[in-house]
N, C-alpha and C positions, 0 to 999 in steps of 0.2 A: 797434488791431492791424491791420497790413497784411494784405490778403487775397491769395490766389493770383491772383485776377483783376487786382488792381492791379499785382502783380509782373509778370505777363505783359504787361500794357499798357505798362509802362515799359520792359521789355526790347524790345518792338517799336519804341519810340521810339529806343532806342539803336541798333537795327538800321538804322533810317531815317537817323540821323545819320552812321553809319559808311559806309553805301553812298553817300550824297551826297558825303562827303569823299573817298572812294576814287575816285569818278568824276572829281572835280576833279584829283586827283593823277595819275591815268592820262592824262587829256587827250583820250582817244578812246573807250575802252571804256565800255560801258553795261551795267548789270546787267539780266539777263533774269530775270523772276520767275515762279515756278511755285507756285501754291497747291495744297496736297495734304491729303488726309484720311487718317487712320490707321484701319484696321480695328480696332475695339475701343475707339476713343475719341480725339478730338482731331485735331490736324494741325499744319500749319505753313506757313511761307513760305520757300522756297528761292530764293536770289538768287545768280546766277553770272555772272562775266565770263570769257570765253574769248578768247584772242588779242588782248588789249588792247595799247596802246602800251607800258605798263610792266608790267602784270599779265598774265602768260600764262594763269593760271588763278586765280581768286579766288572763294571762296564765303563768303557772309555769311548764315547761316541762323538762322531763329527757329522754335521749335517749342513747343507746349503740348499735351501728351498725357496721357491718363488711361486707367484701365481696371484690368485684373487683372495682377498680376505673375506671370511664369512661375516654375516651381518652382526653376530654377537661380538666379534673382535672389533669391527668398525665402531660399534656403539661404545665399547669400552675405551677405545682410543679417541673417541670424539671426532671422527673423520667421516667423510662421505666417499672419498676415493678408495680404491681397493687393490691396487697393484702393489705387491710387497716383495721384499727379498730379506731373508734371515739366514744367518750362518752362525755356527758356534761349536764349542766343545763342551760336552756335559759328562760328568764323572760321578758315579756313586760306588762306594766300596763297602761291602759287608765282610769283615774278617772272620776267620774261624775262632780265634781266641778272644773272649769277651773283654780282656784287658787292653786289647787294641781297639781304638774307637772306629765307629762308622765315620766316613768323611764324604763330603759332597763338594764339587766345584763346578762352576759354569762360567764360561766367558762367551759373550755373544754380541753380534752386531745386527742391527735391523734398519731397514730403510723402506720408505714408501713415498708415493706421490701424494701430497696433501692438497689442501684447498687451493684453487686457482693455479694449479700446476706447481705449487711450492713443495720442494723435496723435504721430507722429514727423515732425519737420521739420528741414531744414537747407539751407544755401547751400554751393555749391562753385564752383570755377573756377580761373582763373589766366591768365597770359600767359607764353609762352616763345618764344625766338628760336633759329632754326637757320640760322646763316650757312653758306654754301658755303665762303667764306673768312672766317676770324675776323679782324675788324678791331678791335683792342683799344680804340681810342677810341670806336667805336660800341658795343662791349660795355659799357664804363663808362657811357656816356650812357644806354643801355637800363636797366641795373640801378639807376642813380641815380634815374631817373624812376619806376621801380617802388617804390623805397624811399620816395620823396617821397609817393607815394599811400598806401602802407601806414602811414607815420608819422603821417598825419592822423587815424588811427583807433586805433592801438595801437603802442606802442614796440617790441613783440616781433614784430609781424606779419612784417616783411621778413625778418629772420634765420630765423624759423621756417619761413616759406613758401618761402624761397629754398632751404633745406636739403631741404625736402619735394620741391621741383621737381628738385633734383639727384638725389634717390633715385628719383623717379617716372620721369623722362625718361632712363632708363638702359637701354641695349640690352645686356642681360646676356650674350647669346651673342656679342657683339662686344667686350664689356668697354670700352665707350665711351659717353659721353653723346650724346643725339641732337643737341644743340647746346650753347649756353652757358647753358641753363636760363632762369630767370626766377623766377616765383612759382607755386606750386600749393597749393591748399587744398581741404578737403572736410569735410562735416559740421559746418559752423560753426553754432553756436547759442548762446544766452545762457550755457549751462553750460560750453561749451568756450572761450568768449572773454571772458566777463565783461561783454559788451555787451548792450544791448537789441536786440530784433528789428529795430527801425527803423534802428538804427546799423549793424547787419550788412548790411541791405539797401542802405543808403547806401554802404557799403564796396563791395558788389558792383557797384553802378552806377558808382562811381568807378573801379574796375578797368576796366569796360567803356569808360569815357570816356577812360581813359589810352591806350587802343590807338591811336586815330586820330592825335593829334599826334606820338606817338612814331614810328609807322611812316612817316608822311609825311616826317618829318625824315630818317629813314634812307633813304627813297627819294630825296629831294633831294640827299643827300650822295653818292649812288653811281650814280644813273641814267645819268650821262654818261661813266662810266668806259669806257675801251677794253676790248673783249672779244676775246680770242684763241680760236682753235679749242680749244686745250688747256683754257681756262677753262670752255668749254661742256661738254666731256667730263667734267671734274671735277664740274661742277654736276649732271650726270645721275647720276654715281656717288653724290654726297651725297644726292640725292633717293631713291636706292634704300634708303639707311639709314632715311630718313624713312618710307618705305613699310613697311619691315620692322617698325619700332616700332609703327606704327598697326595693322598686321594681326596682330601677335603679342601685344602688351602693352596697348594702349590700352583703358582701362576704358569710355570713352564709346562706342567702336566696338562693344565686346562688348554693352553695355547696349542700344544701338540695335538690333543684330541680334537679340538675344534677346527684345526686347519688340515685335517685328514692326514696327520702324520702316521708314521709306522708304529703300530701299537706295541710290538715287542720292544722296540727301542725306547719308547716313551715310558713304559712300565718296567724297564730294566732296573729302576731305582728300588723296586720292592725287594725285601729280603727273601731268601729261600725258605726260611721258616720263621714264624712269629707266633706268640701265644697271647691270648687275652685271658688274664686271671681275674675272676670276679672278686671285687672288693678287697684287693690286696692291701695289706698293711705291713710296712717294713718293720723289722725288729729294732728296738731302741739301740742306738749306738752302733748300728751295723753300717757296712759300706753302702748298702742300698739306701738307708735313711740319709746318709751323708750326701749321696748323689741327688736324691730328691730335693734336699735342702738347697742345692746349688743350681737347680733348674729354674732360674728366675732372671728377669731383666736387670740390667744396670750394674752387674758385678764388674769391678775394675780388675782385670787380669794382668795389667801391666805392672 
């Protein structure tokens, strides 16, 4: 049986691999690392690039925390016990060029002592893409890559987790998806998947290692595209939708804040600049209008 220490160690290795690959893709930016400790137990490694050649703001964070769950989280989980352990890698990247998409990835493991001493454990995570401009070939490449990873472990994973992402990354007050989705999953265990714990962990690592080659490909496809002033203004507006989702709906943000996590690491997902334009209307037949028309659930990108 894998241990929480082994899981945390291998998640740290995935963080190292991704940071090295992103530095190569950027060409100039270097990650700055900050080691932090959490009051109550555990800590992490926050790594950030700011104002790189390609990456305007990129965070690749690892954490392994433990301690007592606050009452709000216990209520949400439906438990009375409160000793927990959580570890994971969380990534959000905001590029300079608006033709390169925002991307988010998270792989995580959680365990706690449940009722009558019964241990509760599960894996969660996913990858999703938030283009400023939806490029359909890129969207298909992204989703096909995720399906390839999922299909190695279970024939139902991609369709199930794709639908889960469509529902999760939905900005209800805007009635639009945050981007073109991806995969999202939570509380994976042998009972919910039919897989052994080791296989579920291997799936978690495979998701983590899908991130780098997919995003580097998207960078290389789009980093040299011409950027007009209007493109940057649209980028700032789309970033504001990203910020709205993370501050209003994102479960990871809420969990971090309610478990006394490190604020700078939790809110590293926010863009360096975002605009809120009053009553914006896209021009007919524009790239902006096309993008808005594709921010909906249920699109088959395969």
